C-alpha positions as CSV (number, residue, x, y, z in Angstrom):
1,X,63.1,-115.2,64.7
2,X,64.2,-111.6,64.5
3,X,67.2,-109.7,65.8
4,X,67.3,-105.9,66.1
5,X,69.6,-104.1,63.7
6,X,72.2,-102.6,66.1
7,X,75.3,-102.7,64.0
8,X,75.7,-100.0,61.6
9,X,78.7,-101.7,59.8
10,X,77.3,-105.0,59.7
11,X,75.1,-106.6,57.1
12,X,71.2,-106.9,57.7
13,X,70.2,-109.9,56.1
14,X,66.4,-110.6,55.4
15,X,65.5,-114.4,54.8
16,X,62.2,-114.8,52.9
17,X,60.7,-117.9,52.6
18,X,57.5,-119.9,53.4
19,X,59.3,-122.9,55.0
20,X,60.5,-122.0,58.5
21,X,63.2,-124.8,58.8
22,X,64.6,-123.5,55.3
23,X,65.0,-120.1,56.8
24,X,66.4,-121.1,59.7
25,X,69.1,-123.2,58.0
26,X,69.9,-120.0,55.8
27,X,70.3,-118.0,58.8
28,X,72.7,-120.5,60.4
29,X,74.7,-120.1,57.2
30,X,74.6,-116.3,57.3
31,X,75.9,-116.4,61.1
32,X,78.8,-118.8,59.7
33,X,79.7,-116.1,57.3
34,X,79.3,-113.1,59.1
35,X,79.2,-114.1,62.9
36,X,76.2,-112.3,65.2
37,X,74.7,-110.1,62.8
38,X,71.4,-108.4,62.5
39,X,68.9,-110.4,60.6
40,X,65.1,-110.8,59.9
41,X,63.1,-114.1,59.2
42,X,60.3,-113.5,57.2
43,X,57.4,-116.0,55.9
44,X,55.9,-113.6,53.5
45,X,57.3,-111.4,50.9
46,X,54.8,-108.8,51.6
47,X,56.3,-107.9,55.0
48,X,59.6,-107.1,53.4
49,X,58.8,-103.3,52.9
50,X,58.6,-102.5,56.4
51,X,61.9,-104.0,57.5
52,X,64.1,-101.9,54.9
53,X,66.0,-99.0,56.3
54,X,65.7,-95.7,54.2
55,X,69.4,-95.6,54.3
56,X,69.3,-98.9,52.4
57,X,72.1,-101.5,52.8
58,X,70.3,-104.5,53.2
59,X,70.4,-108.0,51.5
60,X,67.2,-109.7,50.9
61,X,67.6,-113.6,50.4
62,X,64.2,-114.9,48.6
63,X,63.8,-118.6,48.4
64,X,61.9,-121.9,49.3
65,X,58.1,-122.1,48.6
66,X,57.3,-118.9,47.3
67,X,55.2,-118.0,44.5
68,X,56.9,-116.9,41.2
69,X,54.3,-114.4,40.4
70,X,54.4,-113.1,44.1
71,X,58.2,-112.8,43.8
72,X,58.0,-111.1,40.4
73,X,55.6,-108.7,41.7
74,X,57.6,-107.7,44.8
75,X,60.8,-107.2,42.8
76,X,59.3,-104.4,40.9
77,X,58.2,-102.9,44.1
78,X,61.6,-103.2,45.5
79,X,63.1,-101.8,42.4
80,X,60.9,-99.1,42.4
81,X,62.5,-97.7,45.7
82,X,64.9,-94.9,45.8
83,X,68.2,-95.9,44.6
84,X,69.3,-95.0,48.2
85,X,67.3,-97.6,49.6
86,X,67.3,-100.4,47.3
87,X,68.5,-103.9,49.0
88,X,70.4,-106.3,47.3
89,X,68.3,-109.1,46.0
90,X,69.7,-112.8,46.1
91,X,67.5,-115.5,44.8
92,X,67.8,-118.9,46.2
93,X,66.7,-121.5,43.6
94,X,65.9,-125.3,44.0
95,X,67.1,-126.1,40.7
96,X,67.9,-123.7,37.3
97,X,64.6,-123.3,35.2
98,X,65.9,-120.9,32.8
99,X,62.6,-118.9,31.6
100,X,61.7,-118.3,35.3
101,X,65.1,-117.4,36.1
102,X,65.5,-114.9,33.4
103,X,62.2,-113.3,34.4
104,X,63.5,-113.0,38.1
105,X,66.6,-111.3,37.0
106,X,65.1,-109.0,34.4
107,X,62.7,-108.0,37.1
108,X,65.6,-106.7,39.5
109,X,67.0,-109.5,41.3
110,X,70.9,-109.1,41.7
111,X,72.1,-112.5,41.6
112,X,71.0,-116.2,42.6
113,X,72.2,-119.4,44.0
114,X,71.2,-123.0,44.1
115,X,70.2,-124.1,47.4
116,X,72.6,-127.1,46.9
117,X,75.6,-125.0,46.6
118,X,78.7,-125.5,48.9
119,X,79.1,-123.3,51.8
120,X,82.1,-121.7,50.3
121,X,80.2,-120.6,47.4
122,X,77.3,-119.4,49.8
123,X,79.8,-117.3,51.8
124,X,81.3,-115.9,48.6
125,X,78.1,-114.8,47.1
126,X,76.7,-113.6,50.4
127,X,80.1,-111.2,50.9
128,X,79.8,-109.9,47.6
129,X,76.0,-109.0,48.1
130,X,76.9,-107.4,51.4
131,X,79.5,-105.3,49.6
132,X,77.2,-104.3,46.9
133,X,74.5,-103.5,49.1
134,X,76.6,-101.4,51.5
135,X,78.0,-99.3,48.6
136,X,74.9,-98.7,46.7
137,X,73.6,-95.8,49.0
138,X,77.2,-94.3,49.0
139,X,77.3,-94.5,45.0
140,X,73.7,-93.3,44.6
141,X,74.4,-90.2,47.0
142,X,77.6,-89.2,45.1
143,X,76.0,-89.7,41.6
144,X,73.2,-87.3,43.1
145,X,75.7,-85.0,44.5
146,X,77.8,-84.9,41.2
147,X,74.5,-84.2,39.2
148,X,73.7,-81.3,41.5
149,X,77.3,-80.1,41.3
150,X,77.1,-80.2,37.3
151,X,73.9,-78.3,37.1
152,X,75.4,-75.5,39.7
153,X,78.3,-75.3,37.5
154,X,76.2,-75.2,34.1
155,X,74.2,-72.4,35.7
156,X,77.4,-70.8,37.1
157,X,79.0,-70.5,33.7
158,X,75.9,-69.4,32.2
159,X,75.7,-66.4,34.4
160,X,79.5,-65.8,34.4
161,X,79.6,-65.7,30.6
162,X,76.5,-63.0,30.5
163,X,78.2,-61.0,33.3
164,X,81.5,-60.9,31.5
165,X,79.7,-60.0,28.0
166,X,78.2,-56.9,29.4
167,X,81.3,-55.0,30.3
168,X,82.9,-56.3,27.0
169,X,79.9,-55.2,24.9
170,X,80.1,-51.6,26.4
171,X,84.0,-51.5,25.9
172,X,83.8,-52.7,22.4
173,X,80.7,-50.6,21.4
174,X,82.7,-47.4,22.9
175,X,86.0,-48.4,21.0
176,X,84.2,-48.6,17.8
177,X,82.8,-45.2,18.1
178,X,86.2,-43.7,19.0
179,X,87.9,-45.4,15.9
180,X,85.2,-44.2,13.4
181,X,84.5,-40.9,15.0
182,X,87.2,-39.9,17.4
183,X,89.0,-37.6,14.9
184,X,85.7,-36.0,13.9
185,X,84.2,-35.5,17.4
186,X,87.3,-34.8,19.7
187,X,84.7,-34.1,22.2
188,X,83.5,-37.7,22.4
189,X,86.9,-39.0,23.2
190,X,86.9,-38.3,26.6
191,X,83.3,-39.4,27.1
192,X,83.6,-42.8,25.6
193,X,87.2,-43.2,27.1
194,X,85.7,-43.0,30.3
195,X,83.4,-45.8,29.3
196,X,86.2,-48.1,28.4
197,X,87.8,-47.2,31.7
198,X,84.9,-47.8,33.9
199,X,83.8,-51.0,32.2
200,X,87.4,-52.5,32.4
201,X,87.5,-51.8,36.1
202,X,84.4,-53.5,36.4
203,X,85.6,-56.3,34.4
204,X,88.7,-56.5,36.3
205,X,86.9,-56.6,39.4
206,X,84.6,-59.2,38.3
207,X,87.5,-61.8,37.3
208,X,89.2,-60.7,40.7
209,X,86.0,-61.7,42.6
210,X,85.6,-64.8,40.5
211,X,89.1,-66.1,41.6
212,X,88.8,-65.1,44.8
213,X,85.7,-67.2,45.4
214,X,87.3,-70.2,43.5
215,X,90.1,-70.1,45.5
216,X,88.0,-69.9,48.9
217,X,85.9,-72.6,47.9
218,X,88.5,-75.0,46.7
219,X,90.5,-74.6,49.9
220,X,93.3,-72.8,48.3
221,X,93.8,-69.8,50.0
222,X,96.4,-69.4,52.6
223,X,94.9,-67.7,55.8
224,X,97.3,-65.3,58.0
225,X,95.9,-66.2,61.4
226,X,97.4,-63.4,63.7
227,X,96.0,-61.2,66.8
228,X,94.0,-58.3,65.2
229,X,93.1,-55.0,67.0
230,X,89.7,-54.4,65.8
231,X,89.6,-51.1,66.9
232,X,92.7,-50.3,64.7
233,X,91.4,-52.2,61.9
234,X,88.0,-50.0,62.0
235,X,89.8,-46.7,62.0
236,X,91.9,-47.9,59.1
237,X,88.4,-48.7,57.2
238,X,87.3,-45.0,58.1
239,X,90.5,-43.5,56.9
240,X,89.9,-45.2,53.6
241,X,86.3,-44.0,52.9
242,X,86.7,-40.5,54.3
243,X,87.2,-38.7,51.0
244,X,84.6,-40.8,49.0
245,X,82.2,-39.7,52.1
246,X,83.2,-36.3,51.7
247,X,82.6,-36.2,47.9
248,X,79.1,-37.7,48.3
249,X,78.2,-35.3,51.2
250,X,77.8,-38.4,53.5
251,X,78.1,-38.7,57.3
252,X,80.4,-41.6,57.7
253,X,80.1,-42.3,61.7
254,X,82.3,-44.9,63.2
255,X,81.8,-46.1,66.9
256,X,83.9,-48.5,69.0
257,X,82.5,-49.4,72.3
258,X,84.7,-50.2,75.5
259,X,85.7,-53.7,76.0
260,X,86.4,-54.6,72.2
261,X,89.6,-56.3,72.1
262,X,91.8,-58.3,69.5
263,X,90.5,-61.5,68.0
264,X,92.4,-64.2,66.0
265,X,91.8,-63.5,62.2
266,X,93.2,-62.9,58.8
267,X,93.5,-59.0,58.9
268,X,93.5,-58.6,55.2
269,X,90.4,-60.9,54.6
270,X,88.5,-58.8,57.3
271,X,89.5,-55.8,55.8
272,X,88.1,-57.0,52.2
273,X,84.8,-57.9,54.1
274,X,84.3,-54.3,55.8
275,X,85.4,-52.6,52.3
276,X,82.7,-54.2,50.8
277,X,80.0,-53.6,53.0
278,X,81.0,-50.1,53.3
279,X,81.2,-49.8,49.5
280,X,77.8,-51.1,49.4
281,X,76.2,-48.8,52.0
282,X,77.9,-45.6,50.0
283,X,76.8,-46.7,46.7
284,X,73.3,-47.2,47.9
285,X,73.0,-44.0,50.2
286,X,71.5,-40.8,48.9
287,X,73.8,-37.7,48.9
288,X,73.8,-36.3,52.2
289,X,72.7,-39.4,53.9
290,X,74.5,-41.5,56.5
291,X,76.8,-44.7,56.9
292,X,77.3,-46.2,60.2
293,X,79.9,-48.7,61.3
294,X,79.5,-49.8,65.0
295,X,81.7,-52.3,66.8
296,X,80.9,-53.8,70.1
297,X,82.3,-56.7,72.3
298,X,80.2,-60.0,72.5
299,X,79.7,-62.1,75.7
300,X,82.2,-64.7,74.7
301,X,85.0,-62.4,74.1
302,X,84.5,-62.0,70.3
303,X,83.3,-58.8,68.5
304,X,79.9,-57.8,66.7
305,X,80.2,-55.3,63.7
306,X,77.2,-53.4,62.5
307,X,77.1,-51.5,58.7
308,X,74.1,-49.5,58.3
309,X,72.8,-47.2,55.5
310,X,70.1,-44.9,54.7
311,X,69.3,-45.9,51.3
312,X,66.3,-47.9,49.9
313,X,67.0,-51.4,52.0
314,X,66.6,-54.6,51.0
315,X,63.3,-56.0,49.9
316,X,61.4,-58.2,52.2
317,X,62.6,-61.9,51.6
318,X,65.5,-61.3,49.7
319,X,67.8,-60.9,52.9
320,X,69.4,-64.4,52.3
321,X,69.2,-64.4,48.5
322,X,71.7,-61.3,48.4
323,X,74.3,-63.7,49.6
324,X,74.2,-66.1,46.5
325,X,76.2,-65.6,43.4
326,X,75.4,-62.7,41.2
327,X,72.5,-61.2,43.2
328,X,71.9,-57.8,42.7
329,X,69.2,-55.7,43.9
330,X,70.0,-52.6,42.1
331,X,71.0,-52.8,38.3
332,X,71.5,-48.9,37.7
333,X,74.9,-48.2,36.2
334,X,76.0,-46.3,39.1
335,X,75.2,-49.1,41.7
336,X,76.1,-52.1,39.6
337,X,78.7,-54.2,41.3
338,X,79.9,-57.9,40.2
339,X,77.4,-59.5,42.4
340,X,79.9,-61.6,44.2
341,X,80.8,-59.4,46.9
342,X,78.5,-60.4,49.7
343,X,79.2,-64.2,48.6
344,X,82.9,-63.7,49.2
345,X,82.1,-62.0,52.4
346,X,80.4,-64.9,53.9
347,X,83.0,-67.4,52.8
348,X,85.4,-65.3,54.6
349,X,83.2,-65.0,57.7
350,X,82.3,-68.6,57.7
351,X,86.1,-69.6,57.7
352,X,86.5,-67.3,60.9
353,X,83.5,-69.6,62.6
354,X,81.4,-66.3,62.4
355,X,78.1,-65.2,61.0
356,X,77.0,-62.6,58.6
357,X,73.4,-61.7,57.8
358,X,71.1,-58.6,56.7
359,X,68.7,-57.8,59.4
360,X,65.1,-58.5,58.3
361,X,61.8,-56.4,58.9
362,X,63.7,-53.0,58.3
363,X,61.5,-50.1,56.8
364,X,64.4,-48.4,55.4
365,X,68.3,-48.7,54.9
366,X,69.9,-51.8,55.1
367,X,71.9,-53.2,58.3
368,X,74.4,-56.0,57.9
369,X,75.6,-57.6,61.0
370,X,78.8,-59.6,61.8
371,X,79.7,-61.6,64.8
372,X,83.0,-63.2,65.1
373,X,84.7,-65.3,68.0
374,X,87.8,-64.5,69.3
375,X,89.8,-67.6,68.1
376,X,87.5,-68.7,65.1
377,X,90.3,-68.6,62.3
378,X,92.5,-71.1,64.4
379,X,89.7,-73.6,65.2
380,X,88.7,-73.5,61.5
381,X,91.3,-75.4,59.4
382,X,92.3,-75.2,56.0
383,X,89.8,-77.4,53.9
384,X,87.3,-76.0,51.6
385,X,84.0,-73.9,52.7
386,X,81.0,-75.6,52.2
């Protein structure tokens, strides 16, 4: 006698016993407790495994006529299953034999009851069994999630401490030199003063980026959803980098195709993304090279933004890795950033229901592409980004 498991929120009770009449009697008791629920009736413990769902949540009622050795062996097998898929095992005893019962409980049974128990006790034990069985996968999944989060936080703190120590060491070293030799070597004051200034700025950028990323992931950032004229935003970005491009003798070419309209977005956050991408392009481009910002409409009324440079490009296979925290491709002092800009940019774009990626398979130069829908921010809500 078997019924299909068709009620996700109902208990699936597997009754196992060699006596068919005993099994039918237990199933009647189960139905009396839960009503018409999925159940499985088995005469052999060996068949239990094939009836367990990988999501877990079953109650296995073991009882009449089963070999004690077989019960112990099968219990070991059930306990070896993943925590996500372990059933709740309830052993039905004809009488209490303490030595045998202790063995059964030690090997993994969750509870026991006497076959002669009243219906009220049977119902209470079965309800407890079902609640425990239903919660086990959730608890196990949450525990695994917390373990992963703890490991990620440990790695994150380790990297953060390393990243902060680097500029601090440079600042302290330069300050020590100035204190010891500044009066004797006046020419060194400007040199090491600049070191302190640059490393202090880098440390400030790192801390600001860490705070930004933390707030975005925690859902604590207020998003200013309004109509943003993309052509105007792109023009403002161009003005911001004109002087730097001229200083580096770079060609900064900006094109906006016909049909690009406004989108609903947070103007300042989109500006932050574009400034980060253009800054990276400028840093990694050779003097005299070109940096290109292109803007075109998409078929659904959104916008596609492209930032391209003529630098060394991204190593094959690293196109996705560079969006992870503290991933940097070039550690030269001139090109060293915080390693968080692209991570933050992806979070911002994701909040706008858009996509950002680095185009793979290029021979030289990096090409970053952003696609944003027309009304993405209004559809995103204000919860944390995952």
